[in-house]
C-alpha positions as CSV (number, residue, x, y, z in Angstrom):
1,M,42.9,26.8,64.2
2,T,46.6,27.8,63.5
3,S,47.7,26.6,60.5
4,T,50.6,23.6,60.5
5,P,53.3,25.6,59.0
6,T,55.4,23.6,55.9
7,S,58.5,23.9,54.5
8,S,60.2,22.5,51.7
9,A,63.5,23.4,52.8
10,A,63.0,21.7,56.1
11,A,61.6,18.5,54.3
12,G,64.5,15.8,54.2
13,L,66.8,18.0,56.2
14,R,69.0,15.9,58.6
15,V,68.5,17.1,61.9
16,A,69.8,16.0,65.1
17,V,68.4,16.4,69.0
18,I,70.0,16.9,71.8
19,G,68.0,16.3,75.0
20,L,65.1,14.0,75.2
21,G,62.9,15.6,78.2
22,R,59.2,16.3,77.7
23,M,60.4,19.6,75.5
24,G,62.8,17.7,73.6
25,L,60.4,14.8,72.7
26,R,58.2,18.3,71.2
27,H,61.3,18.9,69.3
28,V,61.5,15.4,67.7
29,E,57.8,15.5,67.0
30,A,57.9,19.1,65.2
31,A,61.3,18.2,63.2
32,R,59.1,14.8,61.8
33,R,55.8,16.9,61.2
34,L,57.9,19.2,59.1
35,G,59.5,16.4,57.4
36,M,62.6,16.4,58.6
37,D,64.9,13.3,58.8
38,V,65.7,12.8,62.7
39,C,69.3,11.6,62.2
40,G,70.2,11.7,65.7
41,A,69.4,11.8,68.9
42,A,71.2,12.2,72.6
43,D,70.9,12.0,75.9
44,T,72.6,10.8,79.1
45,N,69.4,8.8,80.0
46,P,69.3,5.6,78.4
47,D,65.3,5.1,78.9
48,A,65.1,8.4,77.2
49,L,66.7,6.9,73.9
50,K,64.6,3.9,74.3
51,A,61.4,6.6,74.6
52,V,62.7,8.0,71.3
53,Q,62.9,5.3,69.2
54,A,59.9,3.6,70.7
55,Q,57.6,6.8,69.8
56,F,59.3,7.9,66.9
57,G,61.0,5.4,65.4
58,V,64.6,6.8,65.5
59,A,66.8,4.1,65.0
60,A,68.7,2.7,67.7
61,E,72.1,3.2,65.8
62,A,71.3,7.0,65.9
63,C,70.9,7.4,69.6
64,F,73.6,8.1,71.9
65,T,74.4,8.9,75.3
66,D,77.5,11.1,74.4
67,A,76.1,14.3,72.4
68,Y,79.7,15.0,71.2
69,Q,79.8,11.3,69.8
70,M,76.7,11.9,68.1
71,L,77.8,15.1,66.7
72,A,81.0,13.6,65.4
73,T,79.2,10.5,63.7
74,V,76.1,11.5,62.5
75,K,77.2,15.3,61.3
76,P,73.8,16.7,61.2
77,A,72.9,19.3,59.2
78,A,70.8,21.2,61.7
79,L,70.5,20.9,65.3
80,V,68.0,21.2,68.3
81,I,69.6,21.8,71.6
82,A,66.9,21.0,74.3
83,T,69.2,20.2,77.5
84,T,69.9,22.9,80.5
85,A,71.5,25.7,79.9
86,P,74.9,25.1,81.3
87,T,75.2,22.6,77.8
88,H,74.0,25.1,75.6
89,A,77.5,26.7,75.1
90,P,79.4,24.1,74.7
91,F,77.1,21.7,72.6
92,V,76.7,25.4,70.2
93,L,80.3,25.6,69.8
94,A,80.9,21.7,69.2
95,A,78.2,22.2,66.4
96,V,79.4,24.7,64.7
97,E,82.8,23.2,64.5
98,Q,81.4,20.0,62.9
99,G,79.9,22.1,60.3
100,T,76.2,22.5,61.5
101,R,74.4,25.1,59.5
102,H,71.1,25.9,61.7
103,I,70.6,25.3,65.4
104,L,67.6,26.0,67.4
105,C,68.7,26.1,71.3
106,E,66.3,26.2,74.1
107,K,66.2,29.3,76.6
108,P,68.0,30.6,78.4
109,L,70.7,30.9,75.7
110,A,73.8,30.2,78.2
111,T,74.5,30.5,82.0
112,S,76.6,33.9,81.5
113,L,76.9,36.9,79.0
114,A,80.8,35.8,78.1
115,E,79.1,32.1,76.7
116,A,76.6,34.1,74.7
117,D,78.9,36.1,73.4
118,A,81.1,33.4,72.2
119,M,78.4,31.4,70.7
120,L,77.1,34.6,68.8
121,A,80.8,34.8,67.5
122,A,81.1,31.4,66.5
123,C,78.3,31.2,64.6
124,E,78.8,34.5,62.9
125,R,82.2,33.2,61.9
126,S,80.8,30.3,60.3
127,G,77.7,31.7,58.9
128,T,75.6,29.3,61.1
129,R,72.1,30.6,62.0
130,L,71.1,30.3,65.4
131,A,67.8,30.7,66.8
132,V,66.6,30.6,70.3
133,N,63.2,28.8,70.8
134,H,61.3,31.9,72.2
135,Q,58.0,31.7,70.3
136,M,55.9,34.5,71.0
137,R,55.8,35.9,67.5
138,F,54.1,32.7,66.2
139,M,51.6,32.5,69.5
140,A,48.1,33.7,68.6
141,Q,48.2,35.2,72.1
142,Y,50.6,37.3,71.0
143,T,50.2,37.6,67.3
144,Q,46.5,38.6,68.4
145,V,47.6,41.3,71.0
146,K,50.5,42.8,68.2
147,A,47.5,43.4,65.5
148,L,45.4,45.7,68.0
149,I,48.3,47.3,69.5
150,G,48.9,50.7,67.1
151,S,45.4,50.5,65.8
152,E,42.8,52.9,65.5
153,E,41.1,51.3,67.9
154,L,43.9,51.2,70.7
155,G,46.4,53.8,69.9
156,P,50.2,53.1,70.9
157,L,51.1,50.7,73.7
158,A,51.8,52.4,77.1
159,S,53.0,49.5,79.0
160,I,52.3,45.9,80.0
161,L,51.6,44.4,83.4
162,V,52.2,40.9,83.8
163,A,49.9,39.5,86.9
164,G,52.3,36.2,87.0
165,S,52.5,33.5,89.8
166,N,55.7,31.4,91.2
167,F,57.2,30.6,87.4
168,G,60.7,31.8,88.2
169,L,62.6,34.5,86.6
170,A,65.0,32.6,84.4
171,M,62.3,29.7,83.8
172,N,59.5,31.6,82.2
173,A,59.7,35.1,83.0
174,S,62.6,35.5,80.6
175,H,60.0,34.7,77.7
176,Y,58.6,37.9,78.4
177,F,61.6,40.2,77.6
178,E,61.2,38.8,74.1
179,M,57.3,39.2,74.4
180,F,57.8,43.1,75.4
181,R,60.4,43.2,72.8
182,Y,58.1,41.6,69.9
183,L,55.0,43.5,70.9
184,S,56.7,46.7,71.5
185,D,59.3,47.0,68.8
186,Q,61.6,47.9,71.5
187,P,64.5,46.7,73.4
188,V,64.8,46.9,76.8
189,A,66.8,49.4,77.8
190,E,67.0,49.1,81.6
191,V,66.3,46.8,84.4
192,Q,65.0,47.3,88.0
193,A,64.2,43.8,89.7
194,W,63.3,43.3,93.6
195,F,63.7,39.6,94.5
196,E,62.2,37.8,97.4
197,D,64.5,36.0,100.0
198,G,65.8,32.4,99.1
199,Q,66.5,30.3,95.7
200,L,63.3,28.6,93.9
201,A,63.6,25.1,94.2
202,N,64.0,23.7,90.4
203,P,62.6,20.2,89.2
204,R,65.7,19.9,86.9
205,G,67.6,19.1,89.5
206,P,69.2,20.7,93.1
207,Q,72.0,22.1,91.2
208,F,69.9,24.8,89.8
209,E,68.8,28.1,91.3
210,D,65.7,30.6,90.3
211,R,64.3,33.7,92.2
212,S,61.0,35.1,92.8
213,G,60.0,38.6,93.2
214,R,59.1,41.8,91.0
215,L,60.8,43.3,88.3
216,L,60.4,46.4,86.1
217,A,61.7,47.1,82.3
218,R,61.9,50.0,80.7
219,S,62.4,50.9,76.7
220,A,63.9,53.6,75.6
221,A,61.2,54.9,74.0
222,G,59.0,54.8,76.7
223,P,56.8,51.9,77.0
224,S,57.4,49.5,80.2
225,M,56.8,46.2,81.6
226,F,56.1,45.3,85.2
227,I,56.0,41.3,86.2
228,D,55.1,40.3,89.7
229,F,56.3,36.4,90.0
230,S,55.8,36.0,93.5
231,A,56.5,32.8,95.4
232,S,53.3,33.2,97.0
233,A,51.6,33.3,94.3
234,G,50.2,29.4,93.5
235,W,47.7,30.1,90.7
236,G,47.3,32.5,87.4
237,L,48.7,34.2,84.8
238,Q,47.3,37.3,83.1
239,V,49.0,40.1,81.1
240,V,47.2,43.8,80.5
241,Y,48.2,45.4,77.8
242,I,47.6,49.4,78.4
243,C,47.2,51.5,75.1
244,R,46.3,55.4,74.7
245,H,42.7,54.5,73.9
246,G,41.9,51.5,76.0
247,Q,43.5,48.0,77.5
248,I,43.6,44.6,76.6
249,V,43.5,41.8,79.2
250,V,44.7,38.1,78.0
251,D,44.3,35.3,80.6
252,E,47.1,33.2,78.7
253,L,46.1,30.1,81.2
254,N,42.2,29.9,79.8
255,G,43.0,31.7,76.7
256,D,40.4,34.8,77.2
257,M,41.3,38.3,75.8
258,R,38.9,41.2,77.3
259,I,39.4,44.5,74.9
260,A,38.1,47.7,76.1
261,A,38.6,50.4,74.2
262,R,37.1,54.1,74.2
263,Q,34.2,55.0,71.7
264,A,35.3,56.6,68.7
265,Q,34.1,59.9,69.5
266,Y,36.1,60.1,72.7
267,R,39.4,58.9,71.5
268,E,41.2,62.4,71.6
269,L,40.1,63.6,74.7
270,P,42.8,63.9,77.3
271,T,44.1,60.9,79.0
272,T,43.0,62.3,82.3
273,R,39.1,61.7,81.1
274,Y,39.8,57.9,81.9
275,G,36.5,56.9,82.4
276,M,35.0,57.8,78.9
277,P,32.3,55.3,77.6
278,V,33.9,52.4,76.1
279,D,33.2,49.7,73.7
280,I,34.2,46.2,75.3
281,R,34.3,42.9,73.7
282,V,35.6,39.2,74.7
283,E,37.4,37.1,72.4
284,Q,38.6,33.5,73.1
285,I,42.6,33.0,71.6
286,E,43.6,29.9,70.5
287,P,44.9,27.2,73.1
288,A,48.8,27.6,73.3
289,D,50.9,24.9,71.9
290,T,54.6,24.4,71.8
291,V,54.6,22.0,68.7
292,V,53.3,24.5,65.9
293,P,55.1,27.5,67.0
294,T,58.3,25.1,67.1
295,M,57.8,24.6,63.6
296,A,57.0,27.7,62.8
297,V,60.6,28.8,64.3
298,W,62.4,26.3,61.9
299,Q,60.5,27.5,59.1
300,A,61.6,30.9,59.5
301,L,65.1,30.1,60.6
302,L,65.7,27.6,57.2
303,A,63.8,30.9,55.4
304,G,66.8,32.8,57.1
305,E,64.2,35.8,58.4
306,G,61.8,36.7,61.2
307,Y,63.3,34.0,63.6
308,P,64.0,34.7,67.4
309,S,67.9,35.1,66.7
310,G,70.6,34.2,68.9
311,A,70.9,37.9,69.3
312,D,67.5,38.2,70.7
313,G,68.5,35.2,72.7
314,A,71.2,37.3,74.3
315,H,69.0,40.2,74.7
316,A,66.6,38.3,76.8
317,L,70.0,36.7,78.8
318,G,71.1,40.6,79.3
319,C,68.0,41.6,80.9
320,L,68.5,38.5,83.5
321,V,72.0,39.4,84.1
322,A,70.5,42.9,84.7
323,A,67.9,41.7,86.9
324,H,70.0,40.3,89.4
325,A,72.4,43.3,89.2
326,S,70.1,45.7,89.8
327,H,68.5,43.8,93.1
328,E,71.6,43.2,94.4
329,A,72.4,47.1,94.1
330,G,69.0,47.6,96.0
331,G,66.6,48.0,93.4
332,R,68.8,50.5,91.3
333,A,67.9,50.8,87.5
334,V,70.9,48.9,85.5
335,R,71.2,49.3,81.9
336,L,71.6,46.6,79.7
337,D,74.4,48.4,78.1
338,D,76.2,49.1,81.1
339,P,79.7,48.0,80.9
340,A,79.9,47.0,84.4
341,L,77.5,44.1,83.7
342,P,79.5,40.7,84.8
343,R,79.8,39.0,81.6
344,E,81.9,36.4,83.1
345,R,79.5,35.7,86.0
346,V,78.0,32.3,85.9
347,F,74.4,31.5,86.9
348,K,72.8,28.6,88.0
349,W,70.1,28.3,85.7
350,A,68.3,25.4,84.0
């Protein structure tokens, strides 16, 4: 089992949580398990406030239906933003203004590149640390793969195939941009996307939009990632990591990891000899959990190193925008550093 991270820096730290849906309550649990002082909670739904009082003993006087009033009243040292994307930028800017020093924001970071620019600039000016809850670097299903990539057994990474299902570009495919950057040690340089017709229904409300389809992301150094997130696919999430000497196949829903690698005496033969004898083994990955990795993000954020930063979140956001631009250009490759990317365009992501 993954050990529960502890942090003396977290103990007693005054933290507030905005947004008390399913993930918001997990954030409260993570904060409590780290020994943080949950000094404030905000949600527009009074029933959600009653739930956090009942489940976690948050004081009634610390609960607010107005997040700005909560920030001004309790002035937390740390803040979790677990609302939908349209409120991320205004809450980050308000928290920075009142002096919050550590902010953990859910993904996607914002609804436009311009909002992300403003969030990062405000945090830079104030010295506030901003993290995005992309937890890949703290999840066994990725840390175990990263330990194998580049090893003598598997060799360097060539590409990643994500055989997904109808999980939405912004809702879930966005996590894989961070996964790719973490595992390949390379940022995405350009994106091609081919969306399917129509918008996806979003359980968070009819005002939100997302897309299904297929996507290719490339780094400048070579490794690439292809994601199939078709609306016609109703189950499954498997990832194939293709390396020089073999492949790693991870079933992310069931936790199975199959590793096939050329036997040592055949490793240096040309890749055209792709049918050489292999050693195959199957390992079990610890089931994914959201609370413990969230605690690890907090631990790294408070330590000031090794956390998924606001810049990392902005990179994933840039991939989303580039995907839309590519689709609208007929699938043309769109670079993330293209000055023509629409920085002011606001997307209806949740």
